[in-house]
C-alpha positions in Angstrom: 1.1 -4.4 33.4 5.5 -4.8 32.5 6.7 -1.5 31.1 3.6 -0.4 29.5 3.1 -3.3 27.4 -0.7 -3.9 27.7 -0.5 -7.8 26.7 1.8 -9.0 29.2 0.7 -9.2 32.9 3.0 -8.2 35.8 4.3 -11.9 36.0 5.4 -11.2 32.3 2.6 -13.4 30.9 0.7 -12.7 27.7 -2.6 -11.7 28.4 -5.8 -10.5 26.4 -6.8 -6.9 27.3 -10.0 -6.4 29.3 -12.1 -4.2 27.1 -15.6 -4.7 28.8 -15.6 -1.4 30.7 -15.0 0.7 28.0 -17.1 3.2 26.5 -18.1 2.3 22.4 -16.8 4.8 20.4 -16.4 5.4 17.1 -12.9 4.6 16.0 -10.9 4.4 12.5 -7.7 3.7 11.3 -5.8 4.0 8.1 -2.6 1.8 7.0 -0.3 1.5 3.8 1.9 -0.8 2.0 4.0 -0.6 -1.2 4.9 -3.2 -3.5 7.3 -2.6 -5.9 8.0 -4.7 -8.8 9.3 -4.4 -12.5 7.3 -1.8 -15.2 6.4 -5.2 -17.2 4.6 -6.7 -13.9 3.1 -3.4 -13.0 1.9 -3.1 -16.4 0.4 -6.6 -16.5 -1.5 -5.9 -13.0 -3.0 -2.6 -14.0 -4.5 -4.4 -17.7 -5.9 -7.0 -15.2 -4.0 -9.3 -16.9 -1.5 -12.0 -15.5 -2.0 -15.7 -15.4 -4.8 -15.4 -12.2 -7.1 -12.5 -13.7 -7.8 -9.4 -12.6 -5.2 -9.1 -9.9 -6.0 -5.5 -8.5 -9.8 -6.5 -7.5 -8.6 -9.7 -6.0 -6.0 -8.0 -4.2 -8.8 -5.7 -2.7 -11.1 -7.8 -2.0 -8.5 -10.2 -0.3 -7.6 -7.3 1.8 -11.2 -6.8 3.2 -11.7 -10.6 4.3 -8.3 -10.8 5.9 -9.4 -7.3 8.0 -12.8 -9.2 8.9 -10.4 -12.2 9.6 -7.9 -9.9 12.2 -8.7 -11.7 15.4 -8.3 -14.9 13.7 -4.7 -14.4 12.6 -3.2 -12.1 15.4 -3.0 -13.7 19.2 -4.9 -11.5 21.8 -6.3 -9.3 18.9 -10.0 -8.6 19.9 -12.8 -9.6 17.6 -14.4 -6.4 16.9 -17.7 -5.6 14.6 -16.5 -3.8 11.5 -18.4 -1.0 10.5 -16.8 -0.9 7.1 -13.5 -1.6 5.3 -12.2 0.4 2.3 -8.8 -0.9 0.3 -7.3 1.3 -2.4 -4.7 0.2 -5.0 -2.9 2.5 -6.9 0.2 2.5 -9.4 3.0 4.5 -8.8 4.2 4.2 -12.3 7.7 5.9 -12.1 8.6 4.3 -9.1 7.7 0.7 -10.6 5.1 -0.2 -7.5 1.4 -0.5 -6.5 0.3 1.2 -3.2 -1.9 0.2 -1.3 -3.7 1.9 1.8 -6.7 0.7 4.0 -9.2 2.2 6.2 -11.1 0.0 8.9 -14.1 1.4 10.7 -15.7 0.5 13.8 -17.9 1.6 16.5 -16.5 -0.4 19.9 -14.4 -0.7 22.4 -11.0 -1.0 21.1 -9.4 -0.1 18.3 -9.0 -1.1 14.5 -5.4 -0.7 13.8 -4.5 -4.2 13.3 -7.0 -4.6 10.6 -6.1 -2.0 8.7 -3.0 -3.4 9.1 -3.7 -6.9 8.1 -5.9 -5.4 4.7 -2.4 -3.7 3.4 -0.3 -6.7 4.2 -2.8 -9.6 2.8 -3.8 -7.6 -0.2 0.2 -7.4 -1.2 0.2 -10.9 -0.5 -2.3 -11.5 -2.9 -0.4 -9.5 -5.3 2.9 -11.5 -5.0 0.6 -14.5 -5.2 -1.4 -13.5 -8.2 2.0 -12.4 -9.5 4.8 -14.3 -8.9 4.7 -16.4 -12.2 5.6 -13.2 -13.8 8.3 -11.8 -11.6 9.5 -13.8 -8.3 11.3 -10.6 -6.7 8.7 -8.3 -5.7 8.9 -6.9 -2.8 6.3 -6.2 -0.3 7.4 -3.5 2.4 7.1 -0.1 3.8 3.7 -1.5 5.8 2.4 1.1 8.6 -0.2 2.9 10.6 -1.1 6.2 8.8 -3.3 7.3 11.3 -6.3 6.3 14.0 -8.6 8.3 15.6 -10.8 7.6 18.4 -11.0 6.1 21.8 -9.0 7.1 25.1 -5.8 8.0 23.1 -7.3 10.7 20.9 -6.3 11.0 17.0 -2.8 10.3 15.7 -1.4 11.2 12.2 1.7 9.6 10.9 4.2 13.1 9.5 3.3 12.9 5.5 7.2 12.9 5.1 6.9 9.4 6.1 4.7 7.9 4.0 5.7 5.6 1.3 2.9 7.2 -1.1 4.5 10.3 -1.7 
């Protein structure tokens, strides 16, 4: 490895990490994101309106589907069997935003952080796609890992003050 980067070999070439010798362990990861918009657009999203239908439910399903396809989207990411994926979308009416949160679960040899991050990212992008006819300047941001557990590195949790949901 070069400088502790697991996906780079000693010669500097990209490589997929070998995980075949690692034990199967229960793993969980949670990620979040925030989509800022106008009060009018937020109201339409919450009412299930907009030109493309029930936007929150479609975005939630898109996030779940994206988590299932993470290995196809991110080079060198292992394909792994997901035990479950939950995507939640809640309103922050005071901040004119939708707060997205995803949790991914597996019993496998590698973590599910990328699956949780992919879920909130694609759910947010889906919301933009579905609401862009109403508002073009929405901002998807604060995409971040909130916590992870399982595996050799154990449990990690982001300090709550850094969360976009506070």
